C-alpha positions in Angstrom: 193.3 114.0 48.3 189.7 115.0 47.5 187.1 112.2 47.7 186.3 112.9 44.0 189.9 112.2 43.2 189.9 108.9 45.0 186.7 107.8 43.2 188.1 108.7 39.8 191.5 107.1 40.6 189.7 103.8 41.5 187.6 103.9 38.4 190.6 104.5 36.1 192.7 101.9 37.9 190.1 99.3 37.2 189.8 100.4 33.6 193.6 100.3 33.1 193.8 96.8 34.7 191.1 95.6 32.3 193.0 97.0 29.4 196.1 95.0 30.4 193.9 91.9 30.5 191.6 92.8 27.6 191.5 89.3 26.1 188.4 88.5 28.2 186.6 91.7 27.1 187.1 91.8 23.3 185.8 89.5 20.6 189.0 88.9 18.8 191.9 89.0 21.3 194.6 88.5 18.7 193.7 91.7 16.8 191.3 93.9 18.8 193.0 96.9 20.5 196.5 95.6 19.7 197.6 98.5 17.5 198.1 102.1 18.7 195.1 104.1 17.5 193.4 107.4 18.4 190.9 105.4 20.4 192.3 103.1 23.1 190.3 100.5 25.0 189.9 102.9 27.9 188.8 105.8 25.7 186.2 103.8 23.9 184.6 102.7 27.2 184.9 106.1 28.7 183.2 107.8 25.8 180.2 105.4 26.1 180.0 106.0 29.8 179.9 109.7 29.3 177.4 109.7 26.5 174.9 112.6 26.6 171.8 113.4 24.5 173.9 114.7 21.6 175.0 112.8 18.5 177.8 110.3 18.7 180.1 112.7 16.9 179.4 115.5 19.4 180.0 113.1 22.3 183.3 112.1 20.9 184.4 115.8 20.5 183.4 116.5 24.0 185.5 113.7 25.4 188.4 114.2 22.9 188.3 118.0 22.0 191.7 118.3 20.3 191.2 118.1 16.5 194.4 116.2 15.8 193.3 113.4 18.2 189.5 113.3 17.5 188.5 110.1 15.7 185.6 110.0 13.2 182.2 108.5 14.2 182.8 105.6 11.9 186.2 104.8 13.5 184.6 105.0 17.0 181.8 102.5 16.0 184.4 100.1 14.7 186.2 100.2 18.0 182.9 99.8 20.0 182.0 96.8 17.9 185.1 95.0 19.3 183.9 95.2 22.9 182.0 92.4 24.6 179.2 93.2 27.0 181.2 91.6 29.8 183.6 94.6 29.7 180.9 96.9 31.0 179.6 94.3 33.4 183.0 93.7 34.9 183.7 97.4 35.3 180.3 97.8 37.0 180.8 95.1 39.5 184.5 95.9 40.3 183.8 99.6 40.8 181.2 98.8 43.5 183.6 96.6 45.6 186.0 98.9 47.4 183.8 101.6 48.8 182.4 101.3 52.4 178.7 100.7 52.8 176.3 102.6 55.1 173.7 100.4 57.0 170.5 100.9 58.8 169.5 98.7 61.8 172.8 96.9 61.0 171.3 95.8 57.7 172.1 96.7 54.1 168.8 98.0 52.9 168.3 96.9 49.3 165.4 97.1 46.9 164.5 95.2 43.8 162.4 96.4 41.0 162.2 96.7 37.2 161.6 99.3 34.6 160.8 99.4 30.9 163.3 101.1 28.7 162.0 102.2 25.3 164.7 101.8 22.6 164.8 102.8 18.9 164.7 99.6 16.9 163.8 98.7 13.3 160.6 96.8 12.6 162.3 93.5 11.6 161.6 89.9 12.7 164.7 89.7 14.8 163.3 92.4 17.1 159.8 90.9 17.6 160.4 89.7 21.2 161.2 93.3 22.1 158.0 94.8 20.7 155.3 96.0 23.0 152.2 96.9 21.1 150.6 100.1 22.3 147.0 100.0 23.5 146.2 103.4 22.1 143.8 102.9 19.2 145.3 105.9 17.3 148.8 104.5 17.4 149.4 100.9 16.3 153.2 101.2 15.8 154.9 99.0 18.5 157.3 100.4 21.0 160.4 98.3 21.4 161.4 97.9 25.0 164.0 96.2 27.3 163.0 95.3 30.8 165.8 96.2 33.2 165.6 94.6 36.7 167.9 96.0 39.3 169.0 95.5 42.9 169.5 99.0 44.4 171.2 100.0 47.6 168.7 102.5 49.2 171.1 103.9 51.8 174.2 104.2 49.6 172.1 105.1 46.5 173.8 102.9 44.0 173.0 99.9 41.8 174.4 96.5 43.0 173.2 94.3 40.1 171.1 94.4 37.0 169.5 92.0 34.4 168.3 93.0 30.9 165.7 91.0 29.0 163.0 91.6 26.3 160.0 93.3 27.8 157.5 90.8 26.2 159.0 87.7 27.8 160.3 89.2 31.1 159.7 87.6 34.5 160.6 89.7 37.5 160.5 86.8 40.0 162.7 84.6 37.9 165.2 87.4 37.3 165.3 88.2 41.0 166.1 84.6 41.8 168.9 84.7 39.3 170.4 87.8 40.9 170.1 86.3 44.3 172.2 83.3 43.1 174.8 85.7 41.7 175.2 87.4 45.1 176.6 90.7 43.6 175.3 92.6 46.7 176.4 93.0 50.3 175.3 90.2 52.6 173.2 90.6 55.8 170.7 92.4 53.7 167.0 93.4 53.8 165.3 93.2 50.4 162.3 95.5 50.0 160.0 94.8 47.1 156.7 96.0 45.7 153.7 93.8 44.6 154.6 91.1 42.0 157.5 89.8 44.1 155.4 88.0 46.7 156.6 84.4 46.0 157.2 81.6 48.4 160.2 80.5 46.3 161.9 83.9 46.6 161.1 84.2 50.3 162.6 80.7 51.0 165.7 81.6 48.9 166.3 84.9 50.7 165.9 83.1 54.1 168.3 80.3 53.0 171.0 82.9 52.5 170.5 84.4 55.9 168.9 87.6 54.6 165.6 89.4 55.3 162.7 90.5 53.1 159.9 93.0 53.3 157.5 92.5 50.4 154.2 94.1 49.6 151.3 91.7 48.7 147.7 92.2 47.6 145.7 93.5 50.6 142.5 91.8 49.6 141.5 88.2 50.2 140.4 87.5 46.6 141.5 84.9 44.1 145.3 85.0 43.6 146.0 86.8 46.8 148.7 85.4 49.0 146.8 86.1 52.2 143.8 84.1 51.0 143.4 80.9 53.1 145.2 82.3 56.2 143.2 82.8 59.4 143.5 86.6 59.4 140.8 89.1 60.3 139.1 90.6 57.2 138.7 94.1 58.8 141.2 96.4 60.5 144.9 95.9 60.9 146.8 92.9 62.1 150.3 91.7 62.8 150.4 87.9 62.7 153.3 85.5 62.6 152.5 82.0 61.3 154.5 78.8 60.9 153.3 76.1 58.4 154.7 73.1 56.7 154.3 74.1 53.1 153.6 71.4 50.5 152.2 70.6 47.1 150.8 67.3 48.4 147.2 66.8 49.3 146.5 63.7 51.4 144.7 62.7 54.6 147.4 64.1 56.9 147.4 67.6 55.3 143.6 67.7 55.2 143.2 66.6 58.9 145.7 69.2 60.1 145.0 72.5 58.4 146.7 74.4 61.2 150.0 72.6 60.5 150.0 72.2 56.7 149.4 74.6 53.9 149.1 73.5 50.3 150.6 75.8 47.7 150.9 75.6 43.9 154.5 76.2 43.0 157.3 74.8 40.9 160.2 72.8 42.4 163.0 74.8 43.8 166.3 73.8 45.6 165.4 76.4 48.2 161.7 75.4 48.7 159.6 72.4 47.9 161.1 69.7 45.6 161.1 65.9 45.2 163.6 65.4 48.0 161.8 67.8 50.3 158.0 67.5 49.8 157.4 69.4 53.1 159.1 72.7 54.0 158.6 74.4 57.3 158.7 78.2 57.1 157.7 81.1 59.4 156.2 84.2 57.9 155.0 87.5 59.4 152.0 89.2 57.8 151.3 92.8 58.7 148.3 94.9 57.5 148.9 98.6 57.8 146.8 101.7 57.0 148.2 104.6 55.1 147.3 108.3 56.0 144.9 108.3 53.0 143.0 105.3 54.5 144.3 102.8 52.0 145.5 99.4 53.3 148.8 97.7 52.5 149.8 94.1 53.3 153.5 93.5 54.1 155.1 90.1 54.3 158.4 89.8 56.2 160.7 87.6 58.3 161.9 90.5 60.4 161.3 89.9 64.2 158.3 91.7 65.6 160.0 92.8 68.8 162.6 94.8 66.9 160.6 95.9 63.9 157.0 97.0 64.9 154.5 97.9 62.2 155.4 101.6 62.3 159.0 100.8 61.6 158.0 98.5 58.7 155.9 101.3 57.2 158.9 103.7 57.3 161.2 101.0 55.8 158.8 100.4 53.0 158.6 104.1 52.2 162.3 104.2 51.6 161.7 101.8 48.7 160.6 104.8 46.6 164.3 105.8 46.2 164.7 103.1 43.5 161.8 104.7 41.5 163.6 108.1 41.9 166.8 106.5 40.6 165.0 105.2 37.5 163.8 108.7 36.8 167.3 110.2 37.2 169.1 107.6 35.1 166.5 107.8 32.3 166.1 111.5 32.0 168.8 113.4 33.9 171.6 110.9 32.8 170.1 110.7 29.3 169.6 106.9 29.2 166.6 107.1 26.9 168.7 109.1 24.3 170.3 106.0 22.8 172.9 106.2 20.0 172.3 102.9 18.2 169.6 100.5 17.1 171.7 97.3 17.6 170.7 95.2 20.6 174.4 94.7 21.5 175.2 98.4 21.6 171.9 99.3 23.4 172.8 96.9 26.2 176.3 98.4 26.5 174.8 101.8 26.9 172.4 100.7 29.7 175.3 99.1 31.7 177.5 102.2 31.0 174.8 104.5 32.4 174.5 102.5 35.6 178.3 102.7 35.9 178.1 106.5 35.5 175.2 106.8 38.0 177.2 104.8 40.6 180.3 107.0 39.9 178.2 110.1 40.6 176.4 108.9 43.8 179.7 107.6 45.2 181.0 111.2 45.1 177.8 112.9 46.3 177.3 110.4 49.2 180.6 111.5 50.8 180.3 115.3 50.4 180.2 117.3 53.7 177.7 120.0 53.9 175.1 121.5 56.3 171.9 119.5 55.9 169.7 121.7 58.1 169.0 125.0 56.5 165.8 126.3 58.1 162.5 124.6 57.3 163.9 121.6 55.3 167.0 119.4 55.2 168.9 119.7 52.0 170.8 117.4 49.6 172.7 117.9 46.4 170.7 118.4 43.2 171.3 115.1 41.4 170.6 116.5 37.9 173.3 119.0 38.4 175.6 116.5 40.1 175.3 114.1 37.1 176.3 116.8 34.7 179.3 117.9 36.8 180.5 114.3 37.2 180.2 113.8 33.4 182.4 116.8 32.8 184.8 115.5 35.5 185.1 112.1 33.8 185.8 114.0 30.5 188.6 115.8 32.3 186.8 119.1 31.8 186.7 119.9 35.5 189.1 119.6 38.5 188.3 117.8 41.7 187.8 121.1 43.5 185.5 122.3 40.7 183.3 119.2 40.7 182.7 119.1 44.4 182.2 122.8 44.7 179.8 123.0 41.8 177.7 120.1 43.2 177.4 121.9 46.6 176.4 125.1 44.9 173.1 123.6 43.8 171.1 122.0 46.7 167.5 120.8 46.8 165.2 120.5 49.8 164.1 117.1 51.0 160.3 117.1 51.2 159.2 113.9 52.9 155.6 112.7 52.8 154.6 114.1 49.5 152.6 112.0 47.1 151.3 112.6 43.5 149.1 110.8 41.2 151.2 108.9 38.6 150.3 110.0 35.1 150.1 107.4 32.4 152.1 108.4 29.3 152.8 106.8 25.9 156.1 105.0 25.5 158.0 106.8 22.7 161.6 106.1 21.9 164.0 109.0 21.1 165.2 108.4 17.6 168.9 108.6 16.8 168.4 111.3 14.1 167.9 115.1 14.7 169.7 115.1 18.0 170.3 118.4 19.8 173.9 119.3 20.5 
């Protein structure tokens, strides 16, 4: 059996099992999806998972091409309205479970980050918390955005967990803490994060679970910098491991022993400082590295120095960029930004559906066998092409041989070490009208 067949069989098995126990995934269990209609529970979810940039009607026709079985757009939306968001979340989590995980240094290398997703919403009071006013003086119309935070497996290239919230009120550190408590990711993990996640609470929570972290912090010693107040050299690089009793208390004992106690301003946490534990002992490693362009970066970790020297940490942190690449692929190559509704409920369903589809594709591409070395560069499958092939495969428009063969026909070189200036662009939602087909 082809690997693509195994992946699709697992996906459909989960979907069929959910259909048998659909009471947990529909709003009205006594009525919803009880009668035999053109659109079953499975077909409704599958159509949303395989959405492309076309209109809803065209997406339905591509999934169900036979005219006598094709439902109308209105009928499809009535079926979609019966689904709870938990249907997509359950399918997402259960689909990730059975497949083996690759590791690096005997650790699951995970990254956490968030991205703004611009959505087409009406200018009504109910949507105010999603509005993000543009700073461009020539454009005062607000852009409505979700903030989607994700835990991403950098080696297996698939999403492990996600959290959707309004952009205006989002908090990445709080959401990361929530996802850590949910534990929808492989254990014995290394979490790699960019600036904004340098929090004593998060570090203590990760260590409490027996995991590791590698988090970038501000490299200066200015106000608000985490390395301010530590006895580190201001010039050059360093690799320092320090152990302190962290506390919010300021008394004679803490003032008289600055080498033992460090006062921090933080809220109470069951994993860090609280009323029952006013002092928490924690060991942190601070590493200042220099990039090829001369810029400095400060990394905070709990990885042992004897096994993970600064050069290894630098390489590990570079792998983090894969989560940024995944955001680009899911937004543009997988057509996430081409939404098909203005309702918050349907928009969230589409986001979860796209992550299911992305994981379906990468689970297939990760197990393809091909010659990596082809001259100057190593090669990998072209993910834009792979996403389209797997979409056709889920729609039953391609056979397992076709999908794997067509993916391997289009390969792209791996060019490590490249860097480009990130262009700032205006956030513009793609409206549901005038869709190309």
